[in-house]
N, C-alpha and C positions, 0 to 999 in steps of 0.2 A: 504494500500500500504506500502511496506517495504521501509522506507526512507533511509535505509542504502545502498541501491543499487546505482550504478552509474546512473547518469541522462543524458539523451540525448533527443534532439529535432530533429526529422527527417522530412525532406521535402519528403513526400510520394506522388509521382505523380500517383501511380497506375501502373507504368511501371515496367519492369523487373529489372532495376538497383536498384531503391530505395526499391523495395520489397525484393530483395536479401539482401540489406543492413539492412533492418529490421530484417531479420533472423540473420544476423551477430551480430547485437546489442543484440538480445535476447540470443544468444549463449555465449556472453561475459558478461552476467548478468547486462545489462542495463535496467533501467525502462524507457520506451519510451513514449514521447508525439509526436504523428505523426500529421503533418499538411498537408492538401491538399488544392489546390487553384483552384477555378473556376474563370477563367479570360476570359471566353467566348470562350474557345477552341472548335474547331469543334469535336475533339475526346474526349468529356467530359464523354464518357463511362468509361474512366480511373478513374473517381471519384467513380463510382459504384463499380469498381473492387477493388479500395483501401479500401472502406468500407467493402466489402465482405471478403477481405483478413484479415483485422483486426478482424472481427467477427469470422472467421475460426480459426485464431491463438489463440484468447482468449478462444474459446471453447476447443481447444486441450490442452491449458494450464490448464484449469480446470479439464479435464479428466485425462491427463497424468502427470500433475505436471512436465512437461518435461523441463521447464526452471525456476525452483524455484518459481513457483506461480506468476510470473511477469505478470501484466496486462499492456496492451497497451491502452493508451487513444488516441482518434482520433478526430480531429476537421477539418471540411471543412470550408474554408474561402472564401466567395464570394466577388469578386471585381466587384460589379455591375456597368454596364455602361462602363467599361474599354475597352471592345472589339471594341466598336464603334469609339474609338479614336486611335486604334493601327493599324499600317500598317504591316500586316503579313499574309501569306497564311494560318497560323494555326488557326486564329480566325474567328469567324462567320462573314460573309460578305467580307472576304478576297479573294484573287485569289485562283485558283485551286491548291491544294497541288501537287507539282511536283513528278514525278515518276523517278525511276532509282537508280543508286548506291549512297550510302550515302556520298561518298567522292566527288561527282561531284559539280561543281560550282553552279548549279541551286538550290542546297539544301539551299543556303543562303536565299531563299524566305521563308524558315520555321523559320528564326530567328524572335523572338518577341522582339521588342526594349526594352532593359533594364529589361527584365522579371526577370532574376535571382537577379538583384539588388532590385527590388520591393519585391520579395519573401524574400530575405536575410534580409531586414530591419525588416520585421515582425517576421521572425524566430529568429533573434538576440534579439528582444524585449521579446519574449516569453522565450528564453533560459536564459536571464539575470533575468527575473522575477522568474523563477524556482530556479535559483542559489541563489537568495536573500531569497526567501521564505523558502527554505530547507537548507540554509547556507552550500552550497556545490558547487563543480564545476559542470558545465553542458557542454556537448559536442553538437555542431551542426553537425549533420550527413547528408552528401549529397552523392548521388551515382554517381557523375560525374566521367567520365573516359576519357582515352586518345582519344577514337574515336570521342569525342565531340569537341576537342580543335580546329581543323582546321576550322570548320564551325561556332562554337558558341564562340565568344570571352569571354563571361561572364562565360565560363566553365574553363578558363585558370587560372593557379595558380597565375599569375601576378595580375589578377583581384581580386582573393580571398584575396591576401595579402593587396592590396590597400584598398579594401572594409573593411577588418578587422581593419586596422589602423584607418580608419574613424570612425568605431564603437567604438574603444577604446577611441578616442579623444572626442567622443560625450556623453560618459556615465560613471558615477561613478560605480566602482565595475566590470568593463568589464573584468578585469583580471581573473574573475571566469569562463569565457566562452572561449571555444576553438573550433577548427574545427576537425572533424573526417571524412576523405575522403580516405578510404583504397583502393579504386579502381582508384585513380587518374592516375596511370601509367598503368592500365590494359585496357581491352576492353570487349565487350559484351561476348565473349567466356570465358574469365577468370572469369568474374562475374558469368556466368551460371555454370561453373565448381565449383565455391565456393558454389553456391546455392545447387548443387547436394550433396556436402559433408555436408552442414549445415542441409539439410533436414534429412539426415541419422543421424547426431549427435543429432538433436532435436526430432527425432522420428516422423517426419512429412511425409506425402505423397507428393512426388515431384509434381505429376500431379495435386493434389488438390491445391497446392500453386500456380503453374504457370498458371493454367487455370484461376486463379483470377487476372491475370495481362493483361494489354493492352499496346502494343508498337506501334500499327498501328496509323498513322496519318490520314488514310482514312477508318475508320471502316464502315462496311456495316450492316445495320439493315434489317433482313429478317423476313417477316411474314410467319411463318411455322406452320402447324398443320397436325395431322394425326388422323385417326379413329382407336381406339384400339379394342381389342377382344370383348369388351362389347358394341361396336358401339357408344362409347363416343368420342367426339372430344377433342383431347389433344392439347393444345396450347404450342408449343415449340419455339415460336418466340424469337429471341435473336440477339445480336450484334456479328458480325464476323470480324476478322481481314482481311485486304486486304493483298496481297503479292507483290504489285507493288511499293508502296511508299518506300522511302529510309529507314525509320525507320523499316519497316517490313522486308526488304531485310537484314538488319543488324541482326535482331533477328533470322530470319530463318537460316542465315549463322552460327550463334552460335549454334543452335540446330543441324545442319548438322555436325558440327565439334564435337559436344558432342556425336553424334551417337544415338540420341533418338528422337522420334517425339515430336513436340510441342503439348501439351494438349489443347491449344487454338484452337478454330474453325476458319477455313479460308473460304473465299468466293470471288467470283468476280461478274460481272454484270449478269451472268447466274445462279448464285446460289451457294450453298456450294460446295467446292472442297475437294478432298482427300489430305492428307499430301504428297503422292507421286507426285501429280500434282504440289503442291507448291514447292517441292524440285526441280523438273524438270525445272520449270519456273525461279526460283531464280538462279539456277545453270547457266542458260543461261546469266542472267544479270552479274553474277560474272565473267564468262568466257569472256564476251565482255569487261568488265572493265579491266581485266588482260591484254588484248591485247593493 
């Protein structure tokens, strides 16, 4: 690994925002330590997607040398037993994840108490360790954006400032660590716009990148198979995104604005659906909210 590169620790959820931020870091010549968290979330397919994306990017890096030969390290951290103690619709055993527009009051059911503070403490510890080991500065990169602020208090800058002050008070050498949140004033659409440009800049296939992300809070697993021309049964079972939960509505809206289909697969209780069907249904939700 090239220790002369800038260092960053990224909170990689497997969603669209943090995955785009990973591209942003690579394009800006960062060496990245990506951390994903298993806290008992119902949509833990996002962990599989994060792993798949890192593997894809590292393979493209080796083939194309498209961002200076930089390798991404990835570590999944399991917070075993935590979900049983948390009150949130997002964790296993919690209430049903609500549907509708992402700005609606009922979306507060998807708040996980103190989640970002829990993650932040671990990420800060890793960033400080890297800074000390490599005798350099290290950035903590997070894909938080303006669309999160109203519903999730721990995505607001006031929280970040207070949390960082506590980190500095509690650690020697904390001045070597800083935050990198380029999307703080943006939204899902501006993030996706940046992702499109970054894929072109890095020589990456946009669809290959974004099909390896999950934004759905209510993903659907479908057992699918077909018989090929050699009469062999081909298993193509997979996870699909829903198009009714708020997180999915927000993602679909971004792709509609961008003017290109989402490469992720979508489904409902009846099975896989077309992108045209997804657009039609989400457009109804957006129109109702606008009223």
